N, C-alpha and C positions, 0 to 999 in steps of 0.2 A: 519570411524570415523564420524557421523555427525554431523553441526554444526549449533544452531542454533541461531539465531541473531535478537535481540529486541530491537529497538531504543528508548529512552525516553525520556520524559523531562516533569518534574509533573505529572507522573503518579500516585501518594501516593493512588489514589483513588480505580485503576484498574488493578495496574502491580502483587499483588498477587494475586490475581485468575489467571490471566493469567499465571504465574511461576507456581503453583501447580499443574495445567493441565499439564504442561511442568514435572513437577519431576512425576508424576503418570504417561508415559505412559509404553505400554506394552513393550519396549525392555531396557533391560538390561540398570543402570544407565553408565554403564561406556563407552556407545554403541553409547554415543552424551555427546556436551557440550553444555549448556548455555553461550550465550555474551550478556550483557546489554551493551549498546552504550549511554552512556549518555549526555544530550545537555544541560549541566550544572543548571539540577535542584536546585529549591529552597526552596523544601517541602521535603519529608520523603521518594521519590524516592528509593534512592541509601541505604537508611537503609532496607527498607522493598524486598529490592532484594537481597542483600550482605546473605541470611542464603541461598539462592537457586540458585544463579549464580554463575556457575565455576568463571567467569571474568564481571568484570566492568570496562568498560573502556572510559575516558573518548572523548566524542566526539571531532575533528580535523576538517575534511571537512564540507563543508556549507551544510544545507538542509538537507530533508531525507534521500534520495539518498544519500548523502554524508555520514551520520550514517548508513547506511546500508555497504557503501560501506568499511567505518573503521571496522568494524566487521568483513567481508569479509576478510578483509586484516589481521584481528589479529587473525582469525580463524585456527584450525589446520586440519579441519575435507576433505575429499574429495567432500564431498558434502553440500552446502549451501543451509540452508531453513531460509525462510523468514515470518517473524509475527508481529503483533504489540501489543503492550501493555494493548493495552483493547480487546484482541482478547481469547478467551476460546478455547482448543482443546480436539476432544475425546482420550480416552485414545490408540487408535489406529493408531494415528493421522500419530506418526513417522513410525511404521510399515507400513502401505499402503505407503509411501513416499519410504520407503525402498526397498520395493517390487516392487516398481514398476522404481525406478533407478538401483538400483543394481538386484534386479531378473529380469527384462524384460528388460532392457538394453536402456531404453526410459533417454534423458537428462537435461529435465526438467519434472515436475509434478506441479499440480493445481489441484483445486477444487471449490465445490462450499462454498460463503461466507456469510452467513445468521444472522440473527440477533437477539442478544438472548431479546432484550428488544423491541421486534416486537411493531409499531407504524403504521398507515395507512399511512405517509409520507415512509418508510422503506419499505414498501410492495408494493409501487408504483416502489421503486427503484429496489426493489426484481423481479417486473416482468419486467420489464427494463431489467435486466442484463441477462437476460434468452437470449435476442437477443445476445448472445455475441458466445453464443456454436453456432453458427449458420455459423460465421467465422469460425470455427474448418473445415468447407470442401472446406476453402480456404488456410487451414496453417495458420491463423493467429490465435494465441493463448492471447485475452485480457486476460493480469494478472491484479490480488489484490494481491499489497502488502502484505495483512495477512494473504493471503496462499499459496506459493509459494516456489518450491526447485529446484536445481538445481545441475549439475555437476561442481564441480570446475572450470575445464576442457573447462568445453562450458562457462561457468559467466568469464573467463579470454578471451575466443575466443571474446565474441563482447563487450569486455572492458570494463562489469560490469556497474555499477550505476553511472550515475553523478554527481555530485553537482546541483541537483536543489530539491524543495520541491511540487510542483503541477507536475501530469504525470508521476511523477520518476518509475512507474509499467508500464506505457503505454510505454513510453521511452526503456523500457526494451523489452516489447512484438514487439515491432517497429523493436529492433537493433535483436532479434533470426526469426522476419521475414524476415530481408531483408539477413543475412543470409543463410540463405535455408535450412543446412544440422543437423538442431538442432531438433531432434526429441522429439516432445512433446507429453505429456497425459492430459489427460484431466478426471480422476477420480472420479465419486460421491461418493463415499466412505469417501474421503478426505475432508471431511466437518470441517470446524471452526465455533464459533460464537461470532460475534463482535458487538461493542457498536453500537446504533443510536443516540449518539448526539450531532452528525456532521448533522440531519435532523430535527433539529426546526425547519428551516424555508427550506425546499425544493428547492421554488423560488432563493431564496441566493446561494446554493451548486451546481443548475442549472448555475447559473449565473457566481459561481467562474469557473465551470468546460469548460464553453464555454472560455470563459479571458484566462484558460488556450490552450485550442485546438486552440484558435485567433494564440498566440502567441509563439507556439510548431508549427504548419506549416506555418503561416503565417509571422509576425516577424522575427520568429527562436532568440526570446530573452531571453536568459538563464538567466540574471537577472531579466525578469518580472515573470520566473518560479520561480526564488528562494523566491524574497519577492514581496506576492501580498498584495492584503488589507485584512485584517482581516477578520472573519463572520460578526461581527456585526459594520462592515463597508462599506463592499459590498453591492452594491445599482445599479441599471440596470443607474443613472447617472452618477456614478463615474467609472462602466466600461465603459461606450462610451469616458467619455473625456481620462481614460488609453488608449483605443485605439485609441486615437487621430482624432475623427471622427469630421467632421466639423458641424457649426452650433448643436453644441450638447444639449444646453440648450433647443432650439424648437424643437428639437426631442425627447428629456427626456418629454418637455410637452407637446407635443402632446403623447405619446404613455399614459403617463399618465391619460388624458382627456379621451380617448378609454377605458381607463379599469377602470376608474370609471363609465362611462357612462352603458358598460355592467354590472358593479353590481348595 
């Protein structure tokens, strides 16, 4: 059995299309289960998900990573499939995953993450993500949480997801790379389509990404990767303040001044 795990919190606007696409797969419905991990939604997420999901469980662990882990622990399948509530899947998505992990013996499989509401900003990010495939030459597979599947045995081998929200998928990628003996596959056919809603401000998106990498590699502060400023509150000054840099206000003013002169 394949277990599809979807973390969701206040996703009433998107989750139905996601679940519809998962309910109309080429595999027989008895071959997979759908588990929604609800992060205490206050909208109609649970009501909308109920007709489609086999189970809806309350989130117990912290962060997006914790929600994915809760789903994995509650699941029954030998294959764990992770995606997001704002993601749509082609009808052969699970079949391709099954072929790679069961038929071809891989431990993990992933594929392209495209945007169904494409914008100029999302196209730039899509171009940047093409660089990720170059890392495959060195055995590193940079995963995106909306499109990955892994055998339960391999997931347990790397101790699964941690209770963080920022870079929880990158953390899984690093764990697999360090483990060394997990056989990975990037399949161009294994496509999903997700929302570009978080890319309304690409500069803010990049700031949060930089903030995450800083705390992941430098401070190794999981609390910063769990509770971080929201998109509407993140700017360069906030990021520098959080990183504890000296003379933040002066540096911020200089950067802003240079940006203004360039304009």
